[in-house]
C-alpha positions in Angstrom: 10.7 12.2 -9.8 13.5 10.2 -8.2 14.9 7.2 -10.1 18.1 5.5 -8.9 19.7 2.7 -10.8 22.7 0.6 -9.7 22.6 1.9 -6.1 23.9 0.0 -3.0 20.2 0.1 -1.9 19.8 -3.0 -4.2 21.2 -5.1 -1.4 18.2 -4.5 0.9 15.8 -7.5 0.9 12.6 -8.5 2.8 13.7 -10.8 5.6 10.2 -11.3 7.2 6.6 -10.3 6.5 3.2 -10.4 8.0 -0.4 -9.4 7.3 -3.5 -8.5 9.4 -7.1 -8.4 8.4 -10.3 -7.6 10.4 -12.7 -10.5 10.8 -15.7 -8.6 9.6 -16.4 -9.2 5.9 -18.6 -6.7 4.0 -19.9 -8.3 0.9 -21.5 -6.6 -2.2 -24.8 -8.0 -1.0 -24.4 -6.1 2.3 -23.8 -2.9 0.3 -26.6 -3.7 -2.1 -29.0 -3.8 0.9 -28.4 -0.2 1.8 -27.0 1.5 -1.4 -28.3 2.2 -4.9 -26.0 -0.5 -6.4 -25.9 -4.2 -7.2 -23.3 -7.0 -7.0 -23.1 -7.1 -10.7 -22.5 -3.3 -11.0 -19.7 -3.4 -8.4 -17.9 -6.5 -9.8 -18.1 -5.3 -13.4 -16.7 -1.8 -12.6 -14.2 -2.6 -9.9 -13.6 -6.4 -9.6 -14.4 -6.2 -5.9 -16.7 -8.8 -4.3 -16.0 -8.2 -0.6 -13.8 -6.1 1.7 -12.9 -6.1 5.4 -14.0 -3.7 8.1 -12.3 -2.9 11.4 -14.4 -3.5 14.5 -14.9 -0.9 17.2 -12.0 -2.3 19.1 -9.6 -2.2 16.1 -7.7 0.7 14.7 -4.9 1.5 12.3 -2.4 1.0 15.1 -3.8 -2.3 16.2 -3.8 -3.8 12.7 -0.3 -2.4 12.1 0.9 -4.0 15.4 -0.6 -7.4 14.4 1.1 -7.4 11.0 4.4 -6.2 12.4 4.4 -8.8 15.1 4.1 -11.5 12.5 6.8 -9.9 10.3 9.3 -9.8 13.2 8.6 -13.4 14.0 8.9 -14.4 10.3 12.3 -12.7 10.2 13.5 -14.7 13.1 14.1 -11.6 15.1 12.9 -10.0 18.4 11.7 -6.4 18.8 15.1 -5.5 20.2 16.6 -6.2 16.8 14.6 -3.5 15.0 16.5 -0.3 14.4 13.7 1.8 12.9 9.9 1.7 12.4 8.2 3.4 9.5 4.4 3.3 9.3 2.9 4.2 6.0 -0.7 5.2 6.3 -3.4 7.7 5.1 -5.6 6.9 8.2 -3.4 7.7 11.2 -4.4 6.7 14.7 -4.7 10.4 15.5 -3.0 13.7 14.3 -0.7 13.8 17.3 1.2 11.7 18.1 2.2 9.7 15.0 0.8 6.2 14.6 4.3 4.7 14.9 4.4 5.8 18.6 1.4 3.6 19.4 2.7 0.7 17.3 6.2 0.9 18.7 4.8 0.9 22.3 2.6 -2.1 21.5 5.6 -4.0 20.0 8.0 -3.1 22.8 10.4 -1.3 20.4 13.1 1.0 21.7 14.0 2.5 18.3 12.9 5.6 16.5 9.8 5.7 14.4 7.9 8.0 12.1 4.8 7.9 9.8 4.9 8.4 6.1 1.9 9.5 4.0 2.1 9.0 0.3 -1.4 7.5 0.1 -1.7 4.3 -1.8 2.0 4.5 -2.9 3.0 4.7 0.7 4.3 1.2 1.2 6.7 1.4 -1.7 7.8 4.9 -0.6 8.5 3.6 2.9 10.3 0.5 1.7 12.6 2.7 -0.4 13.3 5.0 2.5 13.9 2.2 4.9 16.1 0.3 2.5 18.2 3.4 2.0 18.7 3.9 5.7 20.1 0.3 6.0 23.1 1.7 4.2 23.7 4.1 7.2 24.5 1.3 9.6 21.1 0.0 10.5 20.5 -3.7 10.4 16.7 -4.1 10.3 14.0 -1.6 9.3 10.4 -2.5 9.9 8.0 -1.1 7.3 4.2 -1.3 7.8 1.4 -0.3 5.5 -1.9 0.0 7.5 -5.3 1.5 7.0 -8.8 1.8 8.4 -10.4 3.4 5.4 -13.9 2.4 6.5 -13.5 5.3 9.1 -13.0 8.0 6.4 -15.4 6.9 3.7 -18.9 8.2 3.2 -20.9 5.0 3.7 -23.8 6.6 1.8 -21.7 7.3 -1.3 -21.7 4.3 -3.7 -18.8 5.8 -5.6 -16.4 5.3 -2.7 -18.2 3.1 -0.1 -17.9 0.0 -2.4 -14.2 0.5 -3.0 -12.3 0.7 0.2 -11.4 -1.8 2.9 -9.2 -2.2 6.0 -6.0 -4.1 6.6 -2.3 -4.1 7.1 0.9 -5.6 5.8 4.4 -5.4 7.2 7.9 -6.2 6.1 11.3 -6.3 7.9 14.0 -5.0 5.5 17.6 -6.1 6.1 20.8 -6.2 4.1 21.7 -9.4 2.4 22.8 -11.1 -0.8 23.3 -8.4 -3.4 21.7 -10.6 -6.0 18.3 -10.3 -4.2 16.1 -7.6 -2.9 15.4 -4.0 -4.1 17.1 -3.6 -7.5 15.7 -0.3 -8.7 12.8 2.1 -8.1 11.0 5.2 -9.2 9.1 7.8 -7.1 7.1 10.8 -8.1 4.2 13.2 -7.4 2.1 15.6 -9.5 0.7 18.1 -7.0 -1.4 19.8 -9.6 -3.8 16.8 -9.2 -4.0 17.0 -5.4 -7.7 17.9 -5.5 -9.0 14.9 -7.4 -8.6 12.6 -4.4 -8.8 14.2 -1.0 -10.4 14.8 2.4 -11.0 18.5 2.3 -11.2 19.3 6.0 -9.5 18.5 9.3 -6.1 20.0 8.6 -4.6 23.5 9.0 -6.0 24.5 5.6 -9.6 23.9 6.6 -9.8 23.1 10.4 -12.6 21.1 11.8 -15.7 23.2 12.6 -19.4 22.7 12.9 -19.7 23.9 9.3 -17.1 21.3 7.9 -18.9 18.5 9.8 -22.3 19.6 8.5 -20.9 19.8 4.9 -19.5 16.2 5.2 -16.0 17.5 4.5 -14.2 14.9 6.6 -14.7 11.9 4.2 -12.9 10.9 0.9 -13.9 12.9 -2.2 -12.8 11.4 -5.4 -13.1 12.3 -9.1 -13.1 8.7 -10.3 -12.6 9.1 -14.0 -9.7 11.6 -13.6 -8.1 9.3 -11.0 -8.4 6.4 -13.5 -6.7 8.2 -16.3 -3.9 9.5 -14.3 -3.4 6.2 -12.4 -3.0 4.2 -15.6 -0.5 6.7 -17.1 1.5 7.0 -13.8 1.8 3.3 -13.3 2.9 2.7 -16.9 5.5 5.5 -17.0 6.9 4.7 -13.5 7.1 0.9 -14.2 9.0 1.6 -17.5 11.4 4.0 -15.6 12.1 1.4 -12.9 12.8 -1.3 -15.5 15.1 1.0 -17.4 17.0 1.9 -14.2 17.7 -1.8 -13.8 18.7 -2.2 -17.4 16.0 -4.8 -18.0 12.6 -5.2 -19.7 9.2 -6.4 -18.8 10.0 -9.8 -20.4 12.4 -10.5 -17.5 9.7 -9.8 -14.9 7.9 -12.9 -13.4 5.2 -11.1 -11.5 3.6 -7.7 -11.6 2.2 -6.7 -8.2 0.1 -3.5 -8.6 -1.8 -1.5 -6.1 -5.2 -3.1 -5.9 -7.5 -0.1 -6.6 -9.7 -1.3 -9.4 -9.5 -4.3 -11.7 -10.0 -2.1 -14.8 -7.0 0.0 -13.8 -4.9 -3.1 -13.2 -5.9 -4.6 -16.5 -5.3 -1.4 -18.4 -1.9 -0.8 -16.7 -0.8 -4.3 -17.3 -1.6 -4.0 -21.0 0.2 -0.7 -21.2 3.5 -2.1 -19.8 3.1 -5.3 -21.8 2.6 -8.0 -19.2 -0.2 -10.6 -19.5 -2.8 -10.9 -16.7 -1.5 -14.4 -16.1 1.6 -12.8 -14.5 -0.3 -10.2 -12.5 -1.1 -10.7 -8.8 -4.7 -9.8 -8.0 -6.6 -10.1 -4.8 -8.8 -7.0 -5.1 -11.9 -9.3 -5.2 -11.3 -10.2 -1.5 -10.2 -7.0 0.1 -11.0 -4.0 -2.1 -8.7 -1.0 -2.1 -6.7 -1.0 1.2 -4.4 1.8 0.2 -1.0 1.4 1.8 -1.8 -2.1 2.8 -2.7 -3.1 -0.7 0.7 -4.1 -2.2 2.0 -6.0 0.9 -1.3 -7.9 1.2 -1.1 -9.0 -2.4 2.6 -9.6 -2.3 2.8 -11.6 0.9 -0.4 -13.7 0.2 1.2 -14.7 -3.1 4.5 -15.6 -1.3 2.7 -17.7 1.3 0.6 -19.5 -1.3 3.7 -20.5 -3.2 2.7 -18.4 -6.3 5.8 -16.3 -5.8 9.0 -18.3 -5.5 12.6 -17.7 -4.6 14.5 -15.9 -7.4 11.3 -14.5 -9.0 11.6 -11.0 -10.3 8.7 -8.7 -9.0 7.6 -5.4 -10.4 5.5 -3.6 -7.7 3.7 -0.3 -8.5 1.3 2.0 -6.6 -0.4 5.4 -7.0 -2.5 7.5 -4.8 -3.7 10.9 -3.6 -1.3 13.7 -4.2 -1.1 12.3 -6.9 1.8 10.2 -5.8 3.3 7.2 -7.6 6.0 4.6 -6.9 7.3 1.5 -8.4 10.1 -0.9 -7.6 11.9 -4.0 -9.0 12.5 -6.7 -6.4 14.2 -10.1 -6.9 12.5 -12.2 -4.3 14.8 -14.0 -1.9 14.8 -14.0 1.9 
């Protein structure tokens, strides 16, 4: 676990942002037509009503590029102003090269880039890393969370097919007023739980073969109940650590922006840290679980709608395969 209070990193703030979503909407009725499930069952257990699916011409890199283009424009910058690109994703464009190479080329960037895979906690991880690098002399770090989870989900498995969607969110992090931006954070991982949410094959441990393809080992495998228990505990403990690092309490938080995995997880986690649902940002009903894109999609939609306002204190928290977790306290002001 890494927890850093009162660090110069607190001067980093989000200068610009953008989101990207495929046009294709997959409703619960669509899934009901081909799976042993119902709209009522999905809504009751997950809170999801629809999700987006990338078209044949879209990919993780194309969605990342669209969101990043909007973020750069929102920041009032040009591609030449970006000093580093970090793409957080669990569904890379390909194994080699990294997704950032494709995104950087599409954007016309001349800076360095790398991918970061911390699953659904990835956007917070990448934001912390990018913010820290601003203190080395960089001016603007572009962080993108992008996924095409529809490509790695077993569409015949109702336990996972109903959950995941595609999308991207991007932020330009820059140094600014020390009263705003990233105030504190907490990162962690419990590798003993690595097998409860995984794609077994396709890496060096179990290379792709006719047998792995036949066994359907290239799609997400999830132990739902175990993920639920660990997620609730991880979010609660990480959020408390982040608040302690900033010498504050949940009462001083205006909005809780959690990873949009499951409405039951969100409700249970909110109750555990002591924040009412009226102060929780939720959009899982529209997009499902978009992994690394989840937090930026929820955050930036709330900003654009006016729900989140200048000076608001935001507690963001995510968890994912690994099992990774990450939380951060941000005072909104760009």
